C-alpha positions in Angstrom: -31.8 -18.9 13.0 -34.9 -16.8 13.3 -38.4 -18.1 12.9 -40.4 -16.4 10.1 -43.9 -15.2 10.9 -46.2 -13.8 8.3 -48.8 -11.1 8.5 -52.1 -12.6 7.6 -54.7 -10.0 8.5 -55.2 -6.6 10.0 -58.3 -5.0 11.4 -59.1 -1.6 12.9 -60.5 -1.8 16.5 -61.6 0.7 19.1 -60.4 -0.1 22.6 -62.2 2.3 24.9 -61.5 5.7 23.4 -58.3 4.5 21.7 -58.3 3.6 17.9 -56.1 0.5 17.4 -54.8 -1.8 14.8 -54.8 -5.6 15.4 -52.2 -7.4 13.3 -52.7 -11.1 12.9 -49.4 -13.0 12.6 -49.1 -16.6 11.5 -46.3 -18.8 12.8 -44.7 -21.5 10.7 -46.8 -24.2 12.6 -50.0 -22.4 11.6 -50.7 -20.8 15.0 -52.1 -17.3 14.8 -51.2 -14.6 17.3 -52.3 -11.0 17.4 -50.4 -7.8 18.0 -52.6 -5.0 19.2 -51.3 -1.5 19.0 -52.8 2.0 19.3 -52.7 3.9 16.0 -50.6 6.5 17.8 -47.8 4.0 18.2 -46.6 4.9 14.7 -46.2 8.5 15.7 -44.6 7.6 19.0 -41.9 5.5 17.3 -41.3 8.2 14.7 -40.8 10.7 17.6 -38.7 8.4 19.8 -36.3 7.1 17.1 -36.3 9.9 14.6 -37.8 7.8 11.8 -39.6 9.5 8.9 -43.2 9.6 10.1 -44.5 8.8 6.6 -42.3 5.6 6.3 -45.0 3.3 7.7 -43.1 0.1 6.8 -40.0 1.2 8.8 -42.2 2.1 11.7 -44.1 -1.2 11.6 -40.9 -3.1 11.3 -39.8 -1.7 14.6 -43.2 -2.0 16.3 -43.8 -5.6 15.3 -40.3 -6.8 16.3 -40.2 -5.1 19.7 -42.0 -7.9 21.6 -39.4 -10.3 20.2 -36.3 -8.4 21.2 -34.2 -10.3 23.7 -34.4 -8.9 27.2 -33.0 -9.9 30.6 -34.1 -9.2 34.1 -31.4 -7.1 35.7 -32.0 -7.5 39.5 -30.6 -4.0 40.1 -32.3 -2.1 37.4 -35.2 -4.2 36.2 -35.8 -5.5 32.6 -33.4 -4.3 29.9 -32.3 -5.3 26.5 -29.8 -8.2 26.5 -27.4 -6.7 24.0 -26.0 -4.0 26.5 -26.5 -1.4 23.7 -28.2 1.8 24.8 -31.9 2.0 24.9 -34.2 5.0 24.3 -33.5 6.5 27.7 -29.8 5.8 28.1 -28.6 6.7 24.5 -26.8 9.9 24.1 -29.2 11.0 21.4 -32.0 9.9 19.1 -29.6 8.6 16.4 -27.8 6.4 18.8 -31.1 5.1 20.2 -32.4 4.3 16.7 -29.2 2.6 15.6 -29.2 0.3 18.6 -32.9 -0.5 18.3 -32.7 -1.3 14.6 -29.7 -3.5 15.3 -31.8 -5.4 17.8 -34.3 -6.2 15.0 -31.6 -8.0 13.1 -30.9 -10.3 16.1 -34.6 -11.1 16.9 -35.5 -14.7 17.1 -38.6 -13.9 15.0 -38.5 -12.4 11.5 -41.6 -10.5 10.2 -41.4 -9.1 6.7 -43.3 -5.9 6.4 -42.3 -4.2 3.1 -44.8 -4.7 0.4 -47.2 -6.9 2.5 -50.7 -6.1 1.1 -52.4 -7.0 4.4 -50.8 -3.8 5.8 -52.3 -1.5 3.2 -55.1 -0.3 5.6 -52.4 1.0 8.0 -50.5 2.7 5.2 -53.7 4.3 3.9 -55.0 5.2 7.3 -51.8 6.7 8.9 -52.0 10.4 8.9 -49.0 11.7 10.9 -49.5 15.0 12.6 -46.2 16.9 12.6 -47.1 19.2 15.5 -48.0 16.2 17.7 -44.9 14.4 16.7 -42.8 17.4 17.5 -44.3 17.6 21.0 -43.7 13.8 21.4 -40.0 14.3 20.5 -39.7 17.1 23.0 -41.2 14.8 25.7 -38.8 12.0 24.8 -35.8 14.3 24.7 -36.7 15.9 28.0 -37.3 12.5 29.6 -34.0 11.2 28.3 -32.2 14.2 29.7 -33.9 14.0 33.1 -33.1 10.2 33.3 -29.5 10.7 32.4 -28.8 14.0 34.3 -31.4 14.2 37.0 -32.6 17.7 36.1 -32.8 20.3 33.4 -29.6 22.4 32.9 -31.3 25.7 33.8 -34.3 25.9 36.1 -37.2 27.8 34.7 -37.6 31.4 35.5 -40.5 32.3 37.9 -43.6 33.7 36.4 -43.1 37.2 35.2 -45.8 39.7 36.1 -47.7 40.9 33.0 -48.1 44.7 32.9 -51.7 44.1 31.8 -52.4 41.9 34.8 -52.0 38.2 35.4 -48.6 36.7 34.6 -46.6 35.6 31.6 -45.8 31.9 31.1 -42.7 30.5 32.7 -39.9 29.9 30.1 -36.4 28.5 30.2 -33.5 30.5 29.0 -30.0 29.2 28.2 -27.3 30.0 30.7 -25.0 32.8 29.7 -21.3 32.2 29.4 -19.1 34.6 31.3 
């Protein structure tokens, strides 16, 4: 059975140049622990797992449970999730990665209720997702997943194309043509 922790407080912090949220979590024995996360973590999880970027509760549910997901140290490949389900980098796609990650939350040894918790209102009010930034993050995640799974992009980029006005046009990838 999982241990229920409650969110008792949240404060905004600046760590270097990075704006952060510090979530105080109270354990059943009264011990308080803190979870520190950059504010951009919400956008990253939206990009990584295809979660609606405006659904702050769903994003926080993922973020706050991640440290409690069971892992094992695989001597050959390093740390990995204990459930043998795909992770963000080994899943075939974003949907498969999200489904496996959300399933891990259900088996965590810690339960943190997020929905409707008033202490999280500052995060809900302060979260302003940037759709262009999230799109770029998704592209990075998808490209990284592809490279990890396949070792390279399907078509190498074309060399720079000379610009008739001088200089060169940016490199771009084009899909391979079928015969």
